[in-house]
C-alpha positions as CSV (number, residue, x, y, z in Angstrom):
1,X,0.0,0.0,0.0
2,X,1.2,3.5,-0.8
3,X,1.7,5.8,2.1
4,X,1.8,9.1,0.1
5,X,-0.8,10.2,-2.4
6,X,0.7,12.7,-4.8
7,X,-2.7,14.1,-6.0
8,X,-5.9,15.0,-4.1
9,X,-7.6,12.2,-6.1
10,X,-6.7,8.6,-5.9
11,X,-8.2,6.1,-8.4
12,X,-8.0,2.5,-7.5
13,X,-8.2,0.0,-10.3
14,X,-7.5,-3.6,-11.0
15,X,-4.3,-5.0,-12.4
16,X,-5.5,-6.3,-15.7
17,X,-5.9,-3.8,-18.6
18,X,-9.3,-4.7,-19.9
19,X,-11.7,-4.0,-17.0
20,X,-14.5,-2.0,-18.5
21,X,-15.7,-0.7,-15.2
22,X,-12.3,0.8,-14.3
23,X,-11.7,2.1,-17.9
24,X,-14.9,4.0,-17.8
25,X,-13.7,6.0,-14.8
26,X,-10.2,6.4,-16.1
27,X,-11.5,7.8,-19.4
28,X,-13.8,10.3,-17.7
29,X,-10.9,11.5,-15.5
30,X,-8.6,11.9,-18.5
31,X,-11.3,13.5,-20.7
32,X,-11.9,16.2,-18.0
33,X,-8.2,16.6,-17.4
34,X,-8.5,15.8,-13.8
35,X,-5.1,14.9,-12.2
36,X,-5.2,11.7,-10.3
37,X,-2.9,9.0,-9.0
38,X,-3.6,5.6,-10.6
39,X,-3.2,2.6,-8.3
40,X,-3.6,-0.9,-9.6
41,X,-5.2,-3.6,-7.4
42,X,-4.5,-7.3,-7.4
43,X,-7.9,-8.6,-6.6
44,X,-6.4,-11.9,-5.4
45,X,-4.5,-10.0,-2.8
46,X,-6.6,-6.9,-2.0
47,X,-4.8,-4.0,-0.4
48,X,-5.8,-2.6,3.0
49,X,-6.6,0.7,1.2
50,X,-9.2,-1.0,-1.0
51,X,-10.7,-2.9,2.0
52,X,-10.9,0.4,3.9
53,X,-12.4,2.5,1.2
54,X,-14.9,-0.1,-0.2
55,X,-15.6,-2.4,2.7
56,X,-19.0,-3.5,1.4
57,X,-18.2,-4.8,-2.1
58,X,-14.4,-4.9,-1.8
59,X,-14.2,-4.2,-5.5
60,X,-12.8,-1.6,-7.9
61,X,-13.1,1.0,-9.2
62,X,-13.0,3.4,-6.3
63,X,-12.3,7.1,-6.6
64,X,-11.1,8.8,-3.5
65,X,-11.7,12.5,-3.6
66,X,-10.4,14.5,-0.7
67,X,-10.2,11.4,1.5
68,X,-13.8,10.3,0.7
69,X,-14.4,7.2,-1.4
70,X,-16.9,6.8,-4.2
71,X,-17.6,3.3,-5.5
72,X,-19.3,1.8,-8.5
73,X,-18.3,3.0,-12.0
74,X,-21.7,4.6,-13.0
75,X,-21.9,6.4,-9.6
76,X,-18.3,7.6,-10.0
77,X,-19.1,8.9,-13.5
78,X,-22.0,11.0,-12.3
79,X,-20.0,12.2,-9.4
80,X,-17.2,13.4,-11.8
81,X,-19.8,15.2,-13.9
82,X,-21.4,16.9,-10.9
83,X,-18.1,17.8,-9.2
84,X,-16.1,19.0,-12.2
85,X,-18.5,21.1,-14.3
86,X,-15.8,22.0,-16.8
87,X,-15.9,20.8,-20.4
88,X,-16.2,18.3,-21.8
89,X,-19.7,17.6,-20.5
90,X,-20.5,13.9,-20.0
91,X,-24.2,14.6,-19.8
92,X,-26.4,17.1,-21.6
93,X,-27.8,20.2,-19.7
94,X,-31.4,19.5,-20.6
95,X,-33.1,17.2,-18.0
96,X,-35.0,15.2,-20.7
97,X,-31.9,14.7,-22.8
98,X,-30.0,13.7,-19.6
99,X,-32.8,11.2,-18.8
100,X,-32.5,9.7,-22.3
101,X,-28.7,9.3,-22.0
102,X,-29.1,7.7,-18.5
103,X,-31.7,5.3,-19.9
104,X,-29.5,4.2,-22.7
105,X,-26.5,4.1,-20.4
106,X,-28.5,1.7,-18.2
107,X,-29.3,-0.4,-21.3
108,X,-25.6,-0.6,-22.2
109,X,-24.8,-1.8,-18.6
110,X,-27.7,-4.0,-17.8
111,X,-28.5,-5.5,-21.3
112,X,-25.6,-5.2,-23.7
113,X,-22.6,-5.5,-21.3
114,X,-24.2,-8.4,-19.4
115,X,-24.9,-10.3,-22.6
116,X,-21.3,-9.7,-23.7
117,X,-20.0,-11.1,-20.4
118,X,-22.1,-14.2,-21.0
119,X,-20.7,-14.5,-24.5
120,X,-17.1,-14.6,-23.3
121,X,-17.7,-16.8,-20.3
122,X,-19.9,-19.5,-21.8
123,X,-19.1,-22.4,-24.1
124,X,-20.9,-24.5,-26.7
125,X,-24.6,-24.0,-27.1
126,X,-24.8,-21.5,-24.3
127,X,-22.2,-19.3,-26.0
128,X,-24.1,-19.5,-29.3
129,X,-27.3,-18.4,-27.5
130,X,-25.3,-15.5,-25.9
131,X,-23.9,-14.5,-29.3
132,X,-27.5,-14.2,-30.7
133,X,-28.5,-12.2,-27.6
134,X,-25.6,-9.8,-28.1
135,X,-26.5,-9.2,-31.8
136,X,-30.2,-8.7,-30.8
137,X,-29.3,-6.2,-28.1
138,X,-26.8,-4.4,-30.3
139,X,-29.7,-4.0,-32.8
140,X,-32.0,-2.6,-30.2
141,X,-29.3,-0.1,-29.1
142,X,-28.6,0.9,-32.7
143,X,-32.3,1.5,-33.4
144,X,-32.6,3.4,-30.2
145,X,-29.8,5.7,-31.1
146,X,-31.3,6.4,-34.5
147,X,-34.8,7.0,-33.0
148,X,-33.8,9.1,-29.9
149,X,-30.7,10.7,-31.2
150,X,-31.5,10.9,-34.9
151,X,-29.3,13.8,-35.7
152,X,-26.6,12.6,-33.3
153,X,-26.3,13.5,-29.7
154,X,-25.8,17.3,-29.5
155,X,-23.4,17.0,-26.6
156,X,-21.0,14.6,-28.2
157,X,-18.8,14.7,-31.3
158,X,-15.4,13.4,-32.2
159,X,-13.7,15.9,-29.9
160,X,-16.0,15.5,-26.9
161,X,-16.9,12.1,-25.6
162,X,-20.1,11.9,-23.5
163,X,-21.3,9.3,-21.1
164,X,-22.7,6.9,-23.8
165,X,-19.4,7.2,-25.7
166,X,-17.5,6.3,-22.5
167,X,-19.7,3.3,-21.8
168,X,-19.6,2.0,-25.4
169,X,-15.9,2.6,-25.7
170,X,-15.0,0.8,-22.5
171,X,-17.4,-2.0,-23.3
172,X,-15.9,-2.7,-26.7
173,X,-12.3,-1.7,-26.0
174,X,-12.1,1.3,-28.3
175,X,-10.8,3.3,-25.3
176,X,-7.3,2.3,-26.3
177,X,-7.6,4.2,-29.5
178,X,-9.1,7.2,-27.8
179,X,-6.3,7.2,-25.2
180,X,-3.7,7.3,-27.9
181,X,-5.4,10.2,-29.7
182,X,-6.0,12.2,-26.6
183,X,-2.4,12.2,-25.3
């Protein structure tokens, strides 16, 4: 465990590179240019710091801001948006537009991401069924984006990722490309 924190913000993550939950938070911190100290966790040997700051779930990610822990990636993302009001905005200003983004963000997490997890953890017939489920849910998402954000989401573009961009990027691994282009 580190004794000295070099920034006001400490971000605890896991030791392997492809954790979508941690990448979501890391992307948001980087997009908003928030300085932070990144600390990897070995979940087979959890640090005392992780156990202290997330005693209920004992999982990552955890963002520690001014000594106060925030857990769960979707909660951390909203906390970042509410605390650092600087651009880029992760959520639109309009309450209805924000509600639409939150709805589709929930869909990504609860429907699409969960079906992708099934796809990569199952075998044989169960995996084939999961693959069909992923394709169906991707179709629902695509149609939803066309219907509810027909002209494109006004708060996102190639220069400004929003919440849905972060969730999709971290779910499908495109965050690596964005990291390279944002450095």
